[in-house]
C-alpha positions in Angstrom: 133.8 71.7 61.1 130.4 71.2 61.5 128.2 71.3 58.7 124.4 69.7 58.2 123.4 70.9 55.0 124.7 69.0 51.9 126.2 66.4 54.5 122.8 64.5 56.3 119.1 64.7 56.0 117.1 66.6 58.2 115.7 62.8 59.6 119.8 62.2 60.1 120.0 65.6 62.5 118.6 66.1 65.8 116.0 68.3 64.8 112.1 67.9 63.5 110.1 69.3 60.5 108.1 71.7 62.8 112.1 73.1 64.5 113.2 73.3 60.3 110.1 75.3 59.5 110.5 77.7 62.6 114.1 78.4 61.5 113.2 79.2 57.7 110.3 81.6 59.1 112.6 83.4 61.2 115.0 83.8 58.3 112.3 85.0 56.1 110.9 87.2 58.3 114.7 88.3 59.1 115.3 89.4 55.6 112.7 91.5 55.2 113.5 93.4 58.1 116.8 93.9 56.9 115.7 94.8 53.2 112.9 97.2 55.3 114.9 98.8 57.3 117.9 99.4 54.5 115.1 100.9 52.1 114.5 102.9 55.2 118.0 104.4 55.6 118.6 105.1 51.9 115.4 108.0 52.0 116.7 109.4 55.2 114.5 107.7 57.6 117.3 106.8 60.0 120.7 108.2 60.0 122.7 104.6 59.6 122.0 100.9 59.0 124.5 98.1 59.2 122.8 95.6 57.0 123.3 91.6 58.4 122.3 89.9 55.4 124.2 86.7 55.3 124.3 86.4 58.9 120.3 85.1 59.4 121.4 81.9 59.6 123.9 82.5 63.0 122.1 85.0 64.3 118.4 83.1 64.5 119.4 79.9 64.9 121.9 80.7 67.7 118.7 82.8 69.3 116.9 79.7 69.3 119.2 77.6 71.0 119.2 80.1 74.1 116.8 79.7 77.1 114.6 82.8 77.9 116.8 83.3 80.9 119.8 83.1 79.2 121.2 87.0 78.7 122.3 88.0 75.3 125.2 90.7 74.9 124.7 92.1 71.4 126.7 94.2 69.0 125.2 96.5 66.7 124.5 93.8 64.1 122.7 92.0 66.1 118.9 93.1 65.3 117.8 89.1 63.9 118.9 87.7 67.2 117.0 90.5 69.2 113.9 90.5 66.7 114.0 86.2 67.4 114.2 86.8 71.2 111.0 88.7 71.2 112.2 92.0 70.5 109.1 94.2 68.8 110.3 95.3 65.2 109.4 98.8 66.0 111.6 99.1 69.1 114.7 98.0 66.8 113.6 100.7 64.3 113.3 103.0 67.1 116.4 102.8 68.3 117.9 103.5 64.9 116.0 106.6 64.9 117.6 107.9 68.1 115.1 106.5 71.2 115.5 105.3 73.9 111.8 105.2 75.0 109.8 103.3 72.6 106.2 102.2 71.7 105.8 98.6 73.2 106.7 96.9 76.5 109.0 93.9 76.5 111.2 92.1 78.7 113.2 90.3 77.3 117.0 89.1 78.9 119.2 91.3 76.2 121.7 94.0 77.1 121.6 97.2 75.1 123.7 97.2 71.4 127.2 97.0 71.8 128.3 100.0 69.1 132.3 100.1 70.8 133.8 97.0 69.5 133.9 94.0 72.0 133.5 96.1 74.5 130.2 94.0 75.4 132.7 91.1 76.0 133.9 91.9 79.6 130.0 92.8 80.6 129.4 88.8 79.3 131.9 87.6 81.3 131.1 89.5 84.6 127.6 88.7 84.4 128.1 85.1 83.9 130.3 85.2 86.6 127.2 86.7 88.8 125.4 83.8 87.1 127.5 81.2 88.9 127.6 82.9 92.0 124.0 82.9 92.7 123.8 79.4 91.6 121.2 80.3 88.4 121.2 77.5 85.7 121.6 79.7 83.3 124.6 81.7 80.6 125.5 84.9 79.3 126.0 85.0 75.1 128.4 87.4 74.1 127.9 88.3 70.0 130.3 89.8 68.2 132.3 90.0 64.5 135.8 88.9 63.8 137.2 91.9 63.9 136.7 92.2 67.5 138.9 89.4 68.3 141.7 92.0 67.7 140.6 94.3 70.7 141.9 94.2 74.1 138.5 93.6 75.7 138.2 90.3 73.7 141.4 88.5 75.1 140.7 90.0 78.9 137.4 88.6 78.6 138.2 85.2 77.2 141.2 85.0 79.8 138.7 85.8 83.0 135.4 83.4 81.3 138.3 80.6 81.4 140.2 81.3 84.8 136.7 81.9 86.6 134.8 79.0 84.5 132.1 81.1 83.5 128.9 80.0 81.8 129.6 82.2 78.9 129.6 81.3 74.8 131.4 83.8 73.0 129.8 83.8 69.4 131.6 85.2 66.6 130.3 85.4 63.3 133.5 85.5 61.0 131.9 87.1 57.4 135.1 87.5 56.6 135.7 91.2 56.9 136.5 93.5 59.9 135.1 96.6 57.7 137.0 96.1 54.9 140.3 94.0 56.5 140.5 90.7 56.1 141.0 87.6 58.4 144.3 87.1 56.6 145.7 90.4 57.5 144.0 90.0 60.5 145.8 87.3 62.7 148.3 85.0 61.4 146.0 82.3 64.0 144.3 79.3 61.6 141.1 80.1 62.6 139.3 82.0 65.5 137.9 79.5 67.1 141.4 78.1 68.0 142.1 80.7 70.0 140.3 79.7 72.6 142.9 77.0 73.4 145.0 79.7 75.0 142.4 80.6 77.4 141.8 76.8 78.8 138.7 76.3 76.8 136.8 75.2 73.8 136.6 76.7 70.5 134.2 75.3 67.8 134.0 76.1 64.1 131.1 75.6 62.1 129.5 76.5 58.9 127.4 79.5 59.9 125.2 79.5 56.7 123.5 76.5 57.6 120.9 77.3 60.8 120.5 73.6 61.5 124.2 73.3 62.2 124.7 76.5 64.1 121.4 75.5 66.4 123.5 72.1 67.3 126.6 73.6 68.2 125.0 76.6 69.9 123.5 74.4 71.9 126.1 72.3 72.9 127.8 75.2 73.8 125.2 76.3 76.2 124.9 73.2 77.7 128.8 73.3 78.6 128.6 76.5 79.4 125.8 75.8 82.2 128.4 73.4 83.7 131.3 76.0 84.2 132.9 75.1 80.6 133.3 78.4 78.3 132.8 78.0 74.5 134.4 80.0 71.2 131.8 79.3 68.6 133.1 80.7 65.5 130.5 80.6 62.5 131.7 81.1 59.0 129.8 83.0 57.5 129.8 86.1 53.9 128.4 89.8 54.4 126.3 89.9 51.0 125.8 93.4 51.7 128.1 96.2 52.9 129.8 96.7 56.2 127.1 99.8 56.8 125.2 102.4 54.7 128.3 104.1 54.9 130.9 101.5 53.3 131.5 100.8 49.7 132.8 97.1 49.6 133.3 97.3 46.4 136.8 98.7 46.4 138.0 95.8 48.5 135.9 93.1 47.6 137.7 91.7 44.7 140.2 90.8 47.5 137.9 87.7 49.1 138.6 84.0 47.9 135.7 81.7 49.3 134.3 78.7 48.5 131.0 78.6 47.0 129.2 77.5 50.2 130.2 80.0 52.1 129.5 83.3 50.0 125.9 81.6 48.8 122.8 83.2 50.3 121.6 81.5 53.2 118.3 82.4 52.8 118.1 80.5 49.1 120.8 77.4 50.2 118.6 76.3 53.2 115.1 76.8 51.3 116.3 74.5 48.5 117.6 72.3 51.2 114.0 72.2 52.7 112.4 71.8 49.7 114.5 68.4 49.0 113.1 67.3 52.1 110.2 68.2 51.5 109.4 70.1 54.2 108.3 73.4 52.9 106.6 74.1 49.4 107.4 76.1 46.5 104.7 79.0 48.3 106.0 78.7 51.8 108.3 81.8 51.4 106.0 84.3 49.7 103.8 83.4 52.6 105.8 83.9 54.9 107.0 87.5 53.2 103.3 88.5 52.7 103.0 88.3 56.6 106.0 90.1 57.4 105.3 93.0 55.3 102.7 93.6 57.0 104.6 93.1 60.6 106.8 95.6 58.7 104.4 98.0 58.0 102.7 98.1 61.9 106.7 98.4 63.1 107.6 101.3 61.2 104.5 103.3 61.9 104.8 102.3 65.9 108.3 103.9 65.4 107.3 107.0 63.4 104.3 107.8 65.9 107.1 108.5 68.7 107.9 112.0 69.5 111.2 112.9 68.6 113.7 113.0 71.5 115.1 116.5 72.1 118.5 117.5 70.9 119.9 118.4 74.3 119.3 114.4 74.8 122.4 114.6 72.9 125.0 115.5 75.8 122.7 113.8 78.7 124.2 110.7 80.7 127.5 111.8 79.2 129.4 113.0 82.1 127.8 113.6 85.6 128.4 117.8 85.1 129.0 119.3 81.5 132.4 119.8 80.3 133.3 122.9 79.0 133.6 121.4 75.3 130.3 120.0 75.8 129.0 123.2 76.5 130.2 125.0 73.6 129.1 122.2 71.6 125.8 122.7 73.3 125.8 126.7 72.4 126.8 126.0 68.9 123.4 123.7 68.8 121.5 126.2 70.0 122.7 128.4 67.1 122.6 126.3 64.6 118.6 124.7 65.2 117.6 128.1 65.7 119.4 129.7 62.2 117.9 126.2 60.2 114.7 125.7 62.5 115.2 122.6 63.6 113.0 122.2 66.6 114.0 120.1 70.2 116.4 122.1 71.6 114.8 122.6 74.9 116.5 125.5 77.4 
């Protein structure tokens, strides 16, 4: 397993102080977003939210390793990756409130978040194959959790990538739990990374709480993918919060047995490392947090300024023609909205 923090000084890595500080700033910014989004959900501002605390090092370093023209295929927990790649915070928040039209214009090579587990993986491989056919010097990154490796889409996607030498990196954030199921009860394999061998390409495992290690591994993996050699990267992280805001991890988390390096807060750990390396000072984090708070205030205001979408949009873009079941549900929604004075149903 690849690790930097605790094993190498910054001067022994491929990265300079500027890169190290920028990674830290993005991690602080992402943590501020996560904490604000969680607080907003708890007061009913959005229906649900999947916290990503503990995954900042993996997500931000992976996003920084990608070129602007590379395509990201995110899962529902990829908010830090999207923000780092230039998606405005207001748009991520608006998406969580059910909007498909946003307050700002952005052109980032990201597919929409995939809530169904692992469905984005075949899409990533298909896009990567198209890049190869067209001769593009770019790659696709499919980001997913360890639970997705039990889905058929995972195996089908990796098989196609191996057969067709697709320029694709499979980024598995192994945070220890597929909701409440530990990895030991999900697979008998020694690791997730080793599964790549069955499909004819390389798998690599990295300390996912170490942003410098992830940046180094992902940079190498993307270079290999562009040469027609797909890679499966497994980052070992730990979910510091619940799976989602509807989850209660206290009923199962006592079954976890991980070393300290994996369960320690990656932001605190990285800050300590950078302080020891004299790359930042004691005021750096608070200065970044102040800027992030202001950015978040503006983002929330922009998201709230959007008009509420009509409730009827719940039924659009599902089938070409409404089914009897859908019409029955629409009738129920009409009566429910009328009874409780809910706006947004258009007829």
